[in-house]
C-alpha positions, 0 to 999 in steps of 0.5 A, a space after each residue: 500500499 502506498 502512502 499519500 502523495 506529499 500534496 495530498 498530505 498536505 491537503 489533509 493537514 489542512 482539513 484537519 487542522 480547520 476541523 479543530 476549530 469546530 470540533 466541539 459542535 461537529 466533528 470532522 469527517 477525518 475523525 477515528 471516532 466517526 470514521 470505526 463508529 460501525 465497527 469497535 471503539 477507537 481508543 487513546 491513552 493519555 496522560 495527568 495533563 492532557 485532560 487537566 487543561 494543561 495541555 489544551 490542543 492536545 485534549 481536544 485532538 483526543 474528544 474530537 479522535 477517539 471514541 475510547 479512553 485508558 488512563 496511562 498510569 493513574 488508574 493504578 494500584 502505586 497513583 492511586 495507594 501508595 501509601 497504606 490505606 492512602 488514597 488520591 482520586 484527584 488524577 482518577 476523577 479529572 480523568 474520568 470527568 474528562 471521558 464523561 463531557 466527550 461521551 468516552 468509554 473511560 478504560 481502567 487500567 490496571 487494577 494487579 500487575 506486579 509491577 508500578 505497586 507500592 513494596 506495602 502490598 507485599 509486605 507484612 508489619 513484620 518486614 517480611 513477605 506478607 501472608 496469604 491471608 494479608 495480601 487477599 485482603 489487601 487486594 479484596 480492598 483496593 478493588 472494592 475502593 476504586 472499582 466501587 468508587 467508578 461504578 457505572 463511570 468506567 466501562 471496563 477494567 483490565 484487573 490482571 495485568 502480564 501474569 503469564 511468562 513469558 518463557 521458562 517451564 511455568 504459565 504463570 510469571 513468578 510474580 510476588 501476587 503468584 509466590 505468595 497467594 498462589 496461582 488463584 490469585 487471578 480468579 478471586 482478583 476478578 472476583 473481587 472486580 464483579 462484586 465492585 461492579 457487576 455490570 463492569 467489564 472485566 478482562 485480562 490484558 498481557 503483551 506478546 500472545 500473537 507469539 505462538 507459545 506464550 498464546 497457547 499457555 493464555 489459552 490454557 489459562 483462559 480456558 481453566 478461568 471459564 470453567 471455575 466460573 471467573 468472571 471474564 468478558 474480554 481479552 486485550 492482547 496489547 500489541 506492541 507490534 513492529 513494522 515486520 513482526 508480529 506476522 499478520 497471519 500470526 494477529 488473526 491467529 490469536 484474535 481467531 482462538 480468544 473469541 473461539 472462548 467466547 470472549 471478547 478480543 480489545 487491541 489495548 495499546 497498539 504501537 508500532 515501533 520502528 527502531 532497531 533493536 537488540 532484544 527479542 521482539 514482542 516483549 514489552 516488560 518495562 525492566 527490560 534494558 539494553 545497551 545505549 548505541 547511536 547507531 540505534 537511534 537512526 532516525 533523530 532528525 526526522 522519519 524518512 518517506 520510505 520508513 513513513 510509507 512503511 507505517 502507513 502499510 502497518 497500519 493498515 494491515 492490522 487494522 484491515 485484520 480487525 476489520 474481518 472480525 466485527 463480532 468480536 473486536 471490539 475497540 482498538 486502542 493507540 498507545 499514546 495520542 503523538 509521537 512524543 508522548 510514547 514510551 517507545 522513545 524511552 524503552 528498551 533504551 532512555 532518550 531515543 527518537 520514537 514515531 510508532 503513532 498516527 500522530 507526530 510531535 507537532 501534532 499533525 496526522 501522519 501518512 499511517 492516520 489516512 491510511 487507517 482512515 482508507 481502511 474504514 472507508 473502504 469497509 462501508 463501501 
């Protein structure tokens, strides 16, 4: 697929800029949320500055372009309850207000995760590891407080995040949740969330599910949850991809296998890494680090037209796959509004210039943006 010509791109960009001034009254035709309204939710992960008034232009674009919203960090445990029993909901409340104001579905990310959870959660009063009973109580209290506060305001929750192991003989990651509570910590988390808000959708969320080995582990785990009557509604496949990996066939196979279990499929953290890496592709563990090397930061001065075209083609192909499964794929969320915000500028090497999203650092749409819009238009014909 060819990217739009420079002349066409300039025209489309002018339409985009003009449309922003009318966004509050009438969504412009070049709008993802409008184009995909009959297919699935199109979401975006935002940070605090983008919803609390400090970045008004970014907020305007987000409201115009997207139909769902995921807080990038502000609903995680360390943000909401950094110390025992001391909750801070100011930032989280701002997301709920923003979503309601702009008619966006709010997604809660995330309740139970081994990362960005304060160390005290896993410790007893004597400094030793917490007991199973104590950690279960803390999990239930936290979920009841957080989910209960946003009952009816949050559409769905990533209840458990990244519990699967990337390799080795074990199905589950060797996390403090697993070591202290046992394998049933996942069951417990979902049951606690269901108690707190019976009407919210509940999801399991993970990366690398396009890898056949990890996908097999995920499907086996999901079958067990379903057999035990655990209240799970869907699975988020994070989709931190590269220009050529994973193969589209594996992306499609993941959707097929999850939906075959009767579960909804969400693409929850989509971005496309355009930079080279020494590490294994698809391993999105935030603790992964690689040594800095100028050769691994080749586009510090901007993305070449050739790579822009490859990025546009990659996004177009991905959305074509998602559109093939209208009864299964219910949401596609971009992990960040624009390239400057992306976590991939610092993962797995800090300080690089990455270009993984549909909107560039100057808040202009990229060829990939229009390639995705073209997919939606083609589907309607």
